[in-house]
N, C-alpha and C positions, 0 to 999 in steps of 0.2 A: 108406193105404200111406205109409210114411215113407221118406225119402231121407237118408242121412247124408253130410255133406260132409267130415268129418274132424276131427282134433284138433290143437290148437296147444299146445305146452308152455308153461306159465307157471312160471318158476323160483321166483318168490316173489310171492304175491298182495299187492296193495296195500291191499285192503279185504276184509272177510269176505264169503263167498258160501255159499250152500247148494248142496250137491252135487245135480245133477239125477238121479243114480242112487239115492242113499240118503237125501237130504234132510238129512244131517248137516252141521254147520257146517264150512267150510274156513276155518281161522284166518288172519289176516293174517300174511304172511311164509311161508306154506306153499306147497310145490310143488302144482301142480294142472294140469289140462288143460282148455282151453276147447274146447267142442264146438259144432258148428253142424249143424243139420238142417232138413229141410222135412217138415212133417206136415199133411196134408190141405190143401195149398196155402199154408200159413203158414210163414214163415221163423222159426226159433227158435234160441236159443243158451243155453248154460249152462256150468257148471263142474263138474268131476268130480275126486274124489280119484284118485291114480294107481292104487290097487288097484281102484277102481270102473271106471275106464276099461278096465283089463285084463279084469275080469269081463264088461263089455259086449262086448268083442272076442271073448271066448271063448264067449259065449252064441250058440248057433246054432239055437235052437228056432224052429219056423215062426212062432209068434206074435210073435217079435221084429220081423219085417218090417212088422207093423201098429203097432209102437211099444208103449210101456208108459206107465203113469201115472207122471208125474214124482215121484221120491221114494219109490216103492213097493217098491224093491228093498233087500235086506240089503247092508250095506257090504262091498264086496270080493268078493261071491259072486253067482252068477247065479240067485238065486231070490227070490221075493217075501217081504216081511215077514210073519212069522207062520208060515211054512213051516219045517220042520226040515231039509229038504234038497231037492234038485231033485225035484219031484213030476211033472215032465213028462219 
């Protein structure tokens, strides 16, 4: 079970990061969101593209409460890589 603590807006990143939603690069100087969460007792944090943060917030499928594999989702949409659309 995962617990999400929220997002903090980063107006311009100072160094490159990989998006925790889609694993694509977030370039230096880009707008992003820093997210923090607890998964199986471990504290984690990562960065997300604005459109990936929105997809995460819109996703309400039951498996999301158990988390997802970092970087396994399509950029800006709420389905996994390799799927053509929401299959759930």
